C-alpha positions, -999 to 999 in steps of 0.1 A, spaced: 0 0 0 28 23 -8 14 47 -33 33 77 -19 68 88 -29 90 104 -4 120 127 -10 148 140 11 133 174 9 158 188 -16 145 193 -51 168 187 -80 192 216 -83 185 231 -49 211 235 -23 208 221 11 202 250 35 226 254 64 218 269 98 222 306 99 248 305 126 273 285 105 291 306 80 306 290 49 343 291 42 336 314 13 319 339 35 348 339 60 373 343 31 353 372 16 352 389 50 390 386 55 396 398 20 373 428 25 396 440 54 425 444 30 407 463 2 418 497 -8 393 519 -27 411 542 -52 379 558 -67 386 579 -98 423 569 -99 414 534 -111 419 544 -148 454 557 -140 462 526 -118 453 503 -147 473 524 -172 504 523 -149 499 485 -145 497 480 -183 525 505 -192 550 491 -166 540 455 -174 531 446 -138 514 412 -133 496 420 -101 481 449 -82 506 441 -54 534 450 -78 518 483 -87 513 491 -50 549 482 -42 561 504 -71 541 533 -59 552 529 -23 589 526 -34 585 558 -55 570 576 -25 597 565 -1 625 576 -26 612 612 -27 581 620 -6 583 657 -15 576 651 -52 549 625 -45 523 647 -31 487 643 -41 475 668 -67 438 670 -72 430 669 -109 399 685 -124 372 661 -136 381 649 -171 
């Protein structure tokens, strides 16, 4: 008299839900990465151009280059606000 079918509760293609108090490894990784982000706003275009022109392979290389440039001569590395292009 078994005319019913039972399932595990998960439909095909659905993820199994986890309790809210358990965070996934991805969420933890994303939170840790968020702490090291630097927002450069309108300078992104210049950042990418520098990266391309100098042949840097990573953003860390660009950052190290800029920090080294600043440490060599901080007097000439002051921020100059440019007008909106």
